[in-house]
N, CA and C atoms as an extended XYZ file, in Angstrom:
210
Properties=species:S:1:pos:R:3:atomname:S:1:resname:S:1:resid:I:1 pbc="F F F"
N        -6.025       28.982      -73.678 N   MET     1
C        -7.122       28.352      -72.990 CA  MET     1
C        -6.893       28.495      -71.485 C   MET     1
N        -7.901       28.981      -70.772 N   ASN     2
C        -7.694       29.179      -69.337 CA  ASN     2
C        -7.899       27.860      -68.578 C   ASN     2
N        -7.645       27.897      -67.290 N   GLY     3
C        -7.677       26.694      -66.465 CA  GLY     3
C        -9.042       26.020      -66.402 C   GLY     3
N       -10.115       26.809      -66.294 N   TRP     4
C       -11.455       26.221      -66.208 CA  TRP     4
C       -11.845       25.527      -67.499 C   TRP     4
N       -11.579       26.151      -68.595 N   ALA     5
C       -11.931       25.568      -69.894 CA  ALA     5
C       -11.145       24.267      -70.141 C   ALA     5
N        -9.890       24.265      -69.769 N   TYR     6
C        -9.066       23.074      -69.924 CA  TYR     6
C        -9.579       21.949      -69.021 C   TYR     6
N        -9.920       22.280      -67.789 N   GLY     7
C       -10.478       21.290      -66.863 CA  GLY     7
C       -11.785       20.715      -67.381 C   GLY     7
N       -12.660       21.579      -67.862 N   LEU     8
C       -13.938       21.113      -68.437 CA  LEU     8
C       -13.703       20.234      -69.646 C   LEU     8
N       -12.732       20.600      -70.472 N   TYR     9
C       -12.389       19.815      -71.646 CA  TYR     9
C       -11.904       18.416      -71.245 C   TYR     9
N       -11.059       18.317      -70.220 N   CYS    10
C       -10.554       17.035      -69.768 CA  CYS    10
C       -11.653       16.179      -69.157 C   CYS    10
N       -12.494       16.766      -68.331 N   VAL    11
C       -13.573       16.021      -67.703 CA  VAL    11
C       -14.569       15.530      -68.761 C   VAL    11
N       -14.851       16.342      -69.753 N   THR    12
C       -15.736       15.955      -70.840 CA  THR    12
C       -15.153       14.766      -71.593 C   THR    12
N       -13.857       14.789      -71.836 N   GLY    13
C       -13.210       13.676      -72.516 CA  GLY    13
C       -13.275       12.393      -71.718 C   GLY    13
N       -13.063       12.480      -70.414 N   LEU    14
C       -13.145       11.301      -69.559 CA  LEU    14
C       -14.562       10.721      -69.511 C   LEU    14
N       -15.555       11.597      -69.402 N   VAL    15
C       -16.954       11.143      -69.382 CA  VAL    15
C       -17.310       10.476      -70.701 C   VAL    15
N       -16.890       11.057      -71.811 N   PHE    16
C       -17.150       10.472      -73.120 CA  PHE    16
C       -16.487        9.104      -73.235 C   PHE    16
N       -15.233        8.990      -72.819 N   PHE    17
C       -14.532        7.714      -72.855 CA  PHE    17
C       -15.239        6.662      -72.004 C   PHE    17
N       -15.678        7.052      -70.809 N   TYR    18
C       -16.393        6.124      -69.923 CA  TYR    18
C       -17.706        5.648      -70.564 C   TYR    18
N       -18.457        6.562      -71.124 N   LEU    19
C       -19.751        6.199      -71.732 CA  LEU    19
C       -19.590        5.272      -72.938 C   LEU    19
N       -18.624        5.562      -73.773 N   ILE    20
C       -18.386        4.721      -74.951 CA  ILE    20
C       -17.904        3.330      -74.526 C   ILE    20
N       -16.981        3.275      -73.583 N   THR    21
C       -16.461        1.986      -73.124 CA  THR    21
C       -17.540        1.155      -72.471 C   THR    21
N       -18.363        1.759      -71.640 N   SER    22
C       -19.424        1.005      -70.962 CA  SER    22
C       -20.475        0.547      -71.974 C   SER    22
N       -20.753        1.322      -72.993 N   ALA    23
C       -21.707        0.911      -74.025 CA  ALA    23
C       -21.175       -0.288      -74.811 C   ALA    23
N       -19.896       -0.273      -75.114 N   CYS    24
C       -19.299       -1.396      -75.846 CA  CYS    24
C       -19.259       -2.647      -74.997 C   CYS    24
N       -18.918       -2.540      -73.747 N   LEU    25
C       -18.813       -3.717      -72.880 CA  LEU    25
C       -20.175       -4.257      -72.490 C   LEU    25
N       -21.220       -3.477      -72.568 N   ARG    26
C       -22.549       -3.945      -72.224 CA  ARG    26
C       -23.026       -5.025      -73.197 C   ARG    26
N       -22.525       -4.996      -74.423 N   ARG    27
C       -22.942       -5.978      -75.444 CA  ARG    27
C       -22.261       -7.342      -75.278 C   ARG    27
N       -21.196       -7.405      -74.515 N   HIS    28
C       -20.458       -8.654      -74.370 CA  HIS    28
C       -21.195       -9.626      -73.469 C   HIS    28
N       -21.087      -10.890      -73.842 N   SER    29
C       -21.650      -11.931      -72.989 CA  SER    29
C       -20.517      -12.768      -72.436 C   SER    29
N       -20.840      -13.581      -71.454 N   ASP    30
C       -19.808      -14.451      -70.860 CA  ASP    30
C       -19.286      -15.438      -71.888 C   ASP    30
N       -20.153      -15.903      -72.781 N   GLN    31
C       -19.731      -16.872      -73.796 CA  GLN    31
C       -18.705      -16.257      -74.750 C   GLN    31
N       -18.896      -15.032      -75.150 N   VAL    32
C       -17.955      -14.362      -76.044 CA  VAL    32
C       -16.610      -14.177      -75.342 C   VAL    32
N       -16.658      -13.789      -74.087 N   ASP    33
C       -15.419      -13.595      -73.333 CA  ASP    33
C       -14.672      -14.931      -73.137 C   ASP    33
N       -15.407      -16.015      -72.909 N   ASP    34
C       -14.797      -17.334      -72.771 CA  ASP    34
C       -14.126      -17.768      -74.070 C   ASP    34
N       -14.814      -17.573      -75.183 N   GLN    35
C       -14.238      -17.947      -76.481 CA  GLN    35
C       -13.007      -17.120      -76.779 C   GLN    35
N       -13.049      -15.845      -76.491 N   ALA    36
C       -11.892      -14.978      -76.740 CA  ALA    36
C       -10.696      -15.374      -75.887 C   ALA    36
N       -10.928      -15.862      -74.697 N   SER    37
C        -9.815      -16.255      -73.827 CA  SER    37
C        -9.168      -17.546      -74.305 C   SER    37
N        -9.840      -18.331      -75.151 N   LEU    38
C        -9.284      -19.584      -75.643 CA  LEU    38
C        -8.573      -19.435      -76.978 C   LEU    38
N        -8.628      -18.282      -77.588 N   ILE    39
C        -7.994      -18.060      -78.895 CA  ILE    39
C        -6.499      -18.357      -78.893 C   ILE    39
N        -5.722      -18.018      -77.852 N   PRO    40
C        -4.287      -18.303      -77.902 CA  PRO    40
C        -3.941      -19.788      -78.001 C   PRO    40
N        -4.870      -20.662      -77.655 N   PHE    41
C        -4.615      -22.102      -77.698 CA  PHE    41
C        -5.130      -22.761      -78.966 C   PHE    41
N        -5.827      -22.028      -79.842 N   ALA    42
C        -6.516      -22.590      -80.964 CA  ALA    42
C        -5.559      -23.072      -82.070 C   ALA    42
N        -4.360      -22.577      -82.164 N   ASP    43
C        -3.483      -22.953      -83.273 CA  ASP    43
C        -2.576      -24.142      -82.938 C   ASP    43
N        -2.650      -24.657      -81.719 N   ASP    44
C        -1.830      -25.808      -81.337 CA  ASP    44
C        -2.745      -26.908      -80.767 C   ASP    44
N        -3.054      -27.929      -81.568 N   PRO    45
C        -3.990      -28.961      -81.122 CA  PRO    45
C        -3.569      -29.691      -79.849 C   PRO    45
N        -2.277      -29.892      -79.641 N   VAL    46
C        -1.810      -30.600      -78.448 CA  VAL    46
C        -2.101      -29.757      -77.208 C   VAL    46
N        -1.768      -28.492      -77.287 N   VAL    47
C        -2.033      -27.605      -76.151 CA  VAL    47
C        -3.540      -27.460      -75.955 C   VAL    47
N        -4.279      -27.383      -77.041 N   ALA    48
C        -5.734      -27.262      -76.933 CA  ALA    48
C        -6.340      -28.446      -76.192 C   ALA    48
N        -5.852      -29.665      -76.477 N   ARG    49
C        -6.355      -30.842      -75.752 CA  ARG    49
C        -6.023      -30.761      -74.266 C   ARG    49
N        -4.819      -30.299      -73.935 N   ARG    50
C        -4.454      -30.154      -72.507 CA  ARG    50
C        -5.335      -29.135      -71.819 C   ARG    50
N        -5.611      -28.042      -72.504 N   VAL    51
C        -6.488      -27.019      -71.913 CA  VAL    51
C        -7.887      -27.543      -71.751 C   VAL    51
N        -8.383      -28.291      -72.762 N   GLU    52
C        -9.721      -28.902      -72.655 CA  GLU    52
C        -9.800      -29.806      -71.429 C   GLU    52
N        -8.786      -30.621      -71.205 N   GLN    53
C        -8.778      -31.503      -70.045 CA  GLN    53
C        -8.723      -30.707      -68.744 C   GLN    53
N        -7.999      -29.618      -68.736 N   ALA    54
C        -7.851      -28.837      -67.519 CA  ALA    54
C        -9.113      -28.059      -67.149 C   ALA    54
N        -9.801      -27.503      -68.157 N   ILE    55
C       -10.948      -26.655      -67.846 CA  ILE    55
C       -12.290      -27.363      -68.101 C   ILE    55
N       -12.267      -28.468      -68.825 N   GLY    56
C       -13.506      -29.210      -69.061 CA  GLY    56
C       -14.421      -28.608      -70.113 C   GLY    56
N       -13.902      -27.731      -70.929 N   ARG    57
C       -14.676      -27.160      -72.024 CA  ARG    57
C       -13.926      -27.332      -73.341 C   ARG    57
N       -14.647      -27.459      -74.447 N   PRO    58
C       -13.944      -27.645      -75.728 CA  PRO    58
C       -13.236      -26.378      -76.187 C   PRO    58
N       -12.062      -26.588      -76.774 N   VAL    59
C       -11.281      -25.503      -77.345 CA  VAL    59
C       -11.272      -25.736      -78.863 C   VAL    59
N       -11.825      -24.807      -79.644 N   PRO    60
C       -11.811      -24.984      -81.098 CA  PRO    60
C       -10.381      -24.836      -81.636 C   PRO    60
N        -9.773      -25.962      -82.026 N   ALA    61
C        -8.380      -25.929      -82.463 CA  ALA    61
C        -8.246      -26.448      -83.881 C   ALA    61
N        -7.372      -25.806      -84.630 N   GLU    62
C        -6.999      -26.240      -85.976 CA  GLU    62
C        -5.500      -26.192      -86.076 C   GLU    62
N        -4.963      -27.156      -86.809 N   ALA    63
C        -3.520      -27.149      -87.031 CA  ALA    63
C        -3.145      -25.957      -87.926 C   ALA    63
N        -2.005      -25.369      -87.716 N   PRO    64
C        -1.612      -24.211      -88.532 CA  PRO    64
C        -1.601      -24.504      -90.041 C   PRO    64
N        -1.250      -25.729      -90.440 N   GLU    65
C        -1.208      -26.071      -91.874 CA  GLU    65
C        -2.610      -25.991      -92.460 C   GLU    65
N        -3.616      -26.415      -91.692 N   ALA    66
C        -4.993      -26.353      -92.190 CA  ALA    66
C        -5.438      -24.899      -92.377 C   ALA    66
N        -4.976      -24.037      -91.540 N   LEU    67
C        -5.326      -22.628      -91.676 CA  LEU    67
C        -4.703      -21.998      -92.897 C   LEU    67
N        -3.483      -22.426      -93.240 N   LEU    68
C        -2.787      -21.859      -94.395 CA  LEU    68
C        -3.431      -22.328      -95.721 C   LEU    68
N        -3.992      -23.518      -95.737 N   LYS    69
C        -4.597      -24.038      -96.973 CA  LYS    69
C        -5.933      -23.422      -97.263 C   LYS    69
N        -6.600      -22.862      -96.270 N   ALA    70
C        -7.953      -22.323      -96.466 CA  ALA    70
C        -7.982      -21.056      -97.267 C   ALA    70
C-alpha cells in the first residue's frame, strides 16, 4: 500500500469514528448523564445519603443484599 492510500485509509477511519461517536452522543440527555454519574454510589445507602445531602438530588440506592435476593 503506498503512502497516499494509507493516508486516505487513516483519514477515512478517523472521520468514520468521529461521525459514529457524535451520532451516539447526540442521543444523550443531561438527565441520563446525571443518573450515570450517580451509579457508583447506588450500592452503599450511607454514601448515597451523604451524596444526596451534598448535591441536593436523590440517589437511587439499594443495599447489596437486596440486589442479591432479586
